[in-house]
A tleap script that builds the chain and sets N, CA, C and O, in Angstrom:
source leaprc.protein.ff14SB
mol = sequence {
  NMET ASP ARG LEU LEU ARG SER PHE GLN ASP
  ARG PHE ILE LEU PHE ARG ILE PRO GLU ASP
  LEU GLY VAL ARG HIE ALA SER VAL ILE LEU
  ARG GLU PRO ILE MET ASN GLY GLY LYS LEU
  LEU GLU ALA ALA ASN PRO LEU PHE ALA ASP
  MET MET GLN ALA ILE ALA HIE PHE GLU ILE
  CMET
}
set mol.1.N position { -42.231 -23.892 -19.179 }
set mol.1.CA position { -40.990 -23.310 -18.695 }
set mol.1.C position { -39.857 -23.552 -19.689 }
set mol.1.O position { -39.044 -22.660 -19.931 }
set mol.2.N position { -39.799 -24.732 -20.254 }
set mol.2.CA position { -38.747 -25.048 -21.222 }
set mol.2.C position { -38.824 -24.101 -22.417 }
set mol.2.O position { -37.793 -23.667 -22.932 }
set mol.3.N position { -40.033 -23.780 -22.856 }
set mol.3.CA position { -40.212 -22.854 -23.980 }
set mol.3.C position { -39.701 -21.461 -23.622 }
set mol.3.O position { -39.084 -20.797 -24.455 }
set mol.4.N position { -39.952 -21.014 -22.395 }
set mol.4.CA position { -39.472 -19.709 -21.950 }
set mol.4.C position { -37.948 -19.677 -21.902 }
set mol.4.O position { -37.338 -18.687 -22.306 }
set mol.5.N position { -37.335 -20.734 -21.420 }
set mol.5.CA position { -35.885 -20.802 -21.348 }
set mol.5.C position { -35.284 -20.757 -22.746 }
set mol.5.O position { -34.319 -20.027 -22.975 }
set mol.6.N position { -35.824 -21.509 -23.671 }
set mol.6.CA position { -35.325 -21.490 -25.050 }
set mol.6.C position { -35.471 -20.092 -25.645 }
set mol.6.O position { -34.577 -19.617 -26.346 }
set mol.7.N position { -36.576 -19.445 -25.371 }
set mol.7.CA position { -36.813 -18.105 -25.890 }
set mol.7.C position { -35.751 -17.136 -25.365 }
set mol.7.O position { -35.226 -16.319 -26.122 }
set mol.8.N position { -35.437 -17.228 -24.082 }
set mol.8.CA position { -34.416 -16.368 -23.499 }
set mol.8.C position { -33.060 -16.656 -24.133 }
set mol.8.O position { -32.339 -15.721 -24.481 }
set mol.9.N position { -32.702 -17.905 -24.288 }
set mol.9.CA position { -31.411 -18.271 -24.872 }
set mol.9.C position { -31.312 -17.795 -26.317 }
set mol.9.O position { -30.227 -17.431 -26.771 }
set mol.10.N position { -32.396 -17.792 -27.026 }
set mol.10.CA position { -32.388 -17.316 -28.402 }
set mol.10.C position { -32.197 -15.805 -28.490 }
set mol.10.O position { -31.765 -15.294 -29.524 }
set mol.11.N position { -32.514 -15.094 -27.425 }
set mol.11.CA position { -32.437 -13.638 -27.445 }
set mol.11.C position { -31.264 -13.080 -26.644 }
set mol.11.O position { -31.144 -11.862 -26.512 }
set mol.12.N position { -30.412 -13.923 -26.115 }
set mol.12.CA position { -29.305 -13.482 -25.271 }
set mol.12.C position { -27.982 -13.728 -25.975 }
set mol.12.O position { -27.708 -14.842 -26.422 }
set mol.13.N position { -27.166 -12.696 -26.074 }
set mol.13.CA position { -25.830 -12.825 -26.641 }
set mol.13.C position { -24.849 -12.279 -25.614 }
set mol.13.O position { -24.912 -11.105 -25.247 }
set mol.14.N position { -23.951 -13.126 -25.156 }
set mol.14.CA position { -22.917 -12.693 -24.232 }
set mol.14.C position { -21.792 -12.053 -25.035 }
set mol.14.O position { -21.238 -12.676 -25.940 }
set mol.15.N position { -21.461 -10.831 -24.710 }
set mol.15.CA position { -20.331 -10.166 -25.338 }
set mol.15.C position { -19.391 -9.783 -24.216 }
set mol.15.O position { -19.705 -8.923 -23.393 }
set mol.16.N position { -18.251 -10.416 -24.189 }
set mol.16.CA position { -17.305 -10.214 -23.097 }
set mol.16.C position { -16.024 -9.604 -23.647 }
set mol.16.O position { -15.478 -10.073 -24.646 }
set mol.17.N position { -15.555 -8.564 -22.993 }
set mol.17.CA position { -14.290 -7.934 -23.351 }
set mol.17.C position { -13.257 -8.445 -22.350 }
set mol.17.O position { -13.374 -8.202 -21.149 }
set mol.18.N position { -12.253 -9.147 -22.847 }
set mol.18.CA position { -11.247 -9.700 -21.932 }
set mol.18.C position { -10.574 -8.616 -21.087 }
set mol.18.O position { -10.250 -7.538 -21.586 }
set mol.19.N position { -10.374 -8.909 -19.837 }
set mol.19.CA position { -9.791 -7.951 -18.900 }
set mol.19.C position { -8.405 -7.490 -19.343 }
set mol.19.O position { -8.026 -6.342 -19.113 }
set mol.20.N position { -7.653 -8.382 -19.977 }
set mol.20.CA position { -6.288 -8.024 -20.366 }
set mol.20.C position { -6.227 -6.956 -21.469 }
set mol.20.O position { -5.154 -6.423 -21.750 }
set mol.21.N position { -7.363 -6.642 -22.092 }
set mol.21.CA position { -7.396 -5.548 -23.066 }
set mol.21.C position { -7.429 -4.184 -22.382 }
set mol.21.O position { -7.190 -3.157 -23.017 }
set mol.22.N position { -7.728 -4.181 -21.086 }
set mol.22.CA position { -7.699 -2.942 -20.316 }
set mol.22.C position { -8.754 -1.930 -20.698 }
set mol.22.O position { -8.526 -0.727 -20.568 }
set mol.23.N position { -9.904 -2.383 -21.168 }
set mol.23.CA position { -10.979 -1.466 -21.557 }
set mol.23.C position { -11.707 -1.017 -20.290 }
set mol.23.O position { -12.363 -1.801 -19.604 }
set mol.24.N position { -11.564 0.272 -20.013 }
set mol.24.CA position { -12.233 0.828 -18.837 }
set mol.24.C position { -13.715 1.015 -19.141 }
set mol.24.O position { -14.121 1.005 -20.303 }
set mol.25.N position { -14.501 1.182 -18.123 }
set mol.25.CA position { -15.949 1.305 -18.271 }
set mol.25.C position { -16.333 2.376 -19.295 }
set mol.25.O position { -17.157 2.124 -20.174 }
set mol.26.N position { -15.754 3.542 -19.189 }
set mol.26.CA position { -16.108 4.640 -20.101 }
set mol.26.C position { -15.695 4.340 -21.535 }
set mol.26.O position { -16.323 4.841 -22.468 }
set mol.27.N position { -14.673 3.548 -21.730 }
set mol.27.CA position { -14.170 3.255 -23.076 }
set mol.27.C position { -15.006 2.237 -23.834 }
set mol.27.O position { -14.839 2.088 -25.045 }
set mol.28.N position { -15.893 1.541 -23.159 }
set mol.28.CA position { -16.695 0.509 -23.816 }
set mol.28.C position { -17.429 1.072 -25.023 }
set mol.28.O position { -17.565 0.381 -26.033 }
set mol.29.N position { -17.902 2.295 -24.945 }
set mol.29.CA position { -18.706 2.871 -26.023 }
set mol.29.C position { -17.897 3.690 -27.025 }
set mol.29.O position { -18.475 4.312 -27.915 }
set mol.30.N position { -16.570 3.700 -26.895 }
set mol.30.CA position { -15.760 4.557 -27.753 }
set mol.30.C position { -15.201 3.825 -28.968 }
set mol.30.O position { -14.483 2.833 -28.839 }
set mol.31.N position { -15.540 4.328 -30.140 }
set mol.31.CA position { -14.960 3.810 -31.381 }
set mol.31.C position { -13.580 4.432 -31.595 }
set mol.31.O position { -12.656 3.769 -32.065 }
set mol.32.N position { -13.456 5.702 -31.248 }
set mol.32.CA position { -12.201 6.442 -31.397 }
set mol.32.C position { -11.751 6.924 -30.019 }
set mol.32.O position { -12.584 7.176 -29.148 }
set mol.33.N position { -10.452 7.054 -29.820 }
set mol.33.CA position { -9.977 7.563 -28.530 }
set mol.33.C position { -10.342 9.036 -28.345 }
set mol.33.O position { -10.547 9.759 -29.320 }
set mol.34.N position { -10.420 9.463 -27.116 }
set mol.34.CA position { -10.651 10.869 -26.798 }
set mol.34.C position { -9.303 11.480 -26.425 }
set mol.34.O position { -8.645 11.057 -25.475 }
set mol.35.N position { -8.919 12.481 -27.199 }
set mol.35.CA position { -7.642 13.141 -27.005 }
set mol.35.C position { -7.869 14.593 -26.605 }
set mol.35.O position { -8.901 15.182 -26.925 }
set mol.36.N position { -6.899 15.158 -25.907 }
set mol.36.CA position { -6.932 16.578 -25.558 }
set mol.36.C position { -5.500 17.091 -25.610 }
set mol.36.O position { -4.667 16.733 -24.777 }
set mol.37.N position { -5.230 17.930 -26.593 }
set mol.37.CA position { -3.890 18.479 -26.719 }
set mol.37.C position { -2.823 17.415 -26.921 }
set mol.37.O position { -1.702 17.550 -26.430 }
set mol.38.N position { -3.171 16.366 -27.639 }
set mol.38.CA position { -2.221 15.282 -27.874 }
set mol.38.C position { -2.121 14.281 -26.734 }
set mol.38.O position { -1.380 13.302 -26.829 }
set mol.39.N position { -2.859 14.517 -25.660 }
set mol.39.CA position { -2.835 13.613 -24.507 }
set mol.39.C position { -4.079 12.722 -24.540 }
set mol.39.O position { -5.194 13.201 -24.745 }
set mol.40.N position { -3.874 11.441 -24.338 }
set mol.40.CA position { -4.983 10.474 -24.329 }
set mol.40.C position { -5.780 10.607 -23.036 }
set mol.40.O position { -5.249 10.444 -21.938 }
set mol.41.N position { -7.078 10.911 -23.196 }
set mol.41.CA position { -7.955 10.985 -22.026 }
set mol.41.C position { -8.674 9.662 -21.799 }
set mol.41.O position { -8.753 9.178 -20.670 }
set mol.42.N position { -9.198 9.078 -22.872 }
set mol.42.CA position { -9.866 7.771 -22.817 }
set mol.42.C position { -9.503 6.994 -24.067 }
set mol.42.O position { -9.629 7.503 -25.181 }
set mol.43.N position { -9.058 5.774 -23.885 }
set mol.43.CA position { -8.703 4.925 -25.025 }
set mol.43.C position { -9.963 4.396 -25.694 }
set mol.43.O position { -11.016 4.276 -25.067 }
set mol.44.N position { -9.834 4.083 -26.973 }
set mol.44.CA position { -10.952 3.477 -27.701 }
set mol.44.C position { -11.083 2.007 -27.305 }
set mol.44.O position { -10.131 1.394 -26.821 }
set mol.45.N position { -12.254 1.466 -27.513 }
set mol.45.CA position { -12.511 0.049 -27.284 }
set mol.45.C position { -12.009 -0.708 -28.517 }
set mol.45.O position { -12.561 -0.526 -29.602 }
set mol.46.N position { -10.973 -1.556 -28.382 }
set mol.46.CA position { -10.457 -2.270 -29.549 }
set mol.46.C position { -11.447 -3.280 -30.120 }
set mol.46.O position { -11.262 -3.763 -31.237 }
set mol.47.N position { -12.479 -3.597 -29.377 }
set mol.47.CA position { -13.503 -4.541 -29.843 }
set mol.47.C position { -14.803 -3.833 -30.222 }
set mol.47.O position { -15.851 -4.471 -30.322 }
set mol.48.N position { -14.738 -2.517 -30.434 }
set mol.48.CA position { -15.940 -1.751 -30.732 }
set mol.48.C position { -16.683 -2.303 -31.954 }
set mol.48.O position { -17.900 -2.478 -31.903 }
set mol.49.N position { -15.970 -2.580 -33.046 }
set mol.49.CA position { -16.616 -3.089 -34.270 }
set mol.49.C position { -17.265 -4.447 -34.013 }
set mol.49.O position { -18.370 -4.706 -34.491 }
set mol.50.N position { -16.592 -5.308 -33.268 }
set mol.50.CA position { -17.171 -6.615 -32.932 }
set mol.50.C position { -18.426 -6.456 -32.080 }
set mol.50.O position { -19.404 -7.184 -32.248 }
set mol.51.N position { -18.381 -5.495 -31.168 }
set mol.51.CA position { -19.525 -5.235 -30.302 }
set mol.51.C position { -20.721 -4.758 -31.128 }
set mol.51.O position { -21.853 -5.169 -30.877 }
set mol.52.N position { -20.469 -3.890 -32.113 }
set mol.52.CA position { -21.543 -3.397 -32.973 }
set mol.52.C position { -22.120 -4.527 -33.837 }
set mol.52.O position { -23.323 -4.560 -34.094 }
set mol.53.N position { -21.267 -5.444 -34.281 }
set mol.53.CA position { -21.754 -6.597 -35.044 }
set mol.53.C position { -22.661 -7.460 -34.184 }
set mol.53.O position { -23.691 -7.938 -34.657 }
set mol.54.N position { -22.291 -7.663 -32.926 }
set mol.54.CA position { -23.119 -8.457 -32.014 }
set mol.54.C position { -24.469 -7.782 -31.794 }
set mol.54.O position { -25.497 -8.457 -31.735 }
set mol.55.N position { -24.474 -6.467 -31.674 }
set mol.55.CA position { -25.731 -5.735 -31.503 }
set mol.55.C position { -26.592 -5.872 -32.758 }
set mol.55.O position { -27.797 -6.109 -32.667 }
set mol.56.N position { -25.976 -5.723 -33.920 }
set mol.56.CA position { -26.724 -5.846 -35.166 }
set mol.56.C position { -27.309 -7.259 -35.304 }
set mol.56.O position { -28.442 -7.421 -35.758 }
set mol.57.N position { -26.543 -8.266 -34.916 }
set mol.57.CA position { -27.039 -9.646 -34.959 }
set mol.57.C position { -28.228 -9.809 -34.023 }
set mol.57.O position { -29.219 -10.452 -34.370 }
set mol.58.N position { -28.122 -9.227 -32.841 }
set mol.58.CA position { -29.197 -9.318 -31.858 }
set mol.58.C position { -30.473 -8.658 -32.389 }
set mol.58.O position { -31.573 -9.163 -32.163 }
set mol.59.N position { -30.330 -7.539 -33.089 }
set mol.59.CA position { -31.483 -6.802 -33.578 }
set mol.59.C position { -32.275 -7.593 -34.627 }
set mol.59.O position { -33.487 -7.412 -34.750 }
set mol.60.N position { -31.601 -8.467 -35.381 }
set mol.60.CA position { -32.316 -9.228 -36.420 }
set mol.60.C position { -32.818 -10.568 -35.916 }
set mol.60.O position { -33.462 -11.304 -36.663 }
set mol.61.N position { -32.537 -10.897 -34.664 }
set mol.61.CA position { -32.979 -12.185 -34.112 }
set mol.61.C position { -34.469 -12.213 -33.911 }
set mol.61.O position { -35.012 -13.218 -33.454 }
savepdb mol mol.pdb
quit
């Protein structure tokens, strides 16, 4: 069991977006904001690049 737990911990990366950044569910995957006629429809995720780095790190684990 200890070996299984270590294996899980080695493969798990918590990536948390602080609530005060106001990233809505749909915006989590957005690198760029979605605009329509100059009006903001969905804001970009300000942590998008960090999130992609975490994914890339996970892929090489």
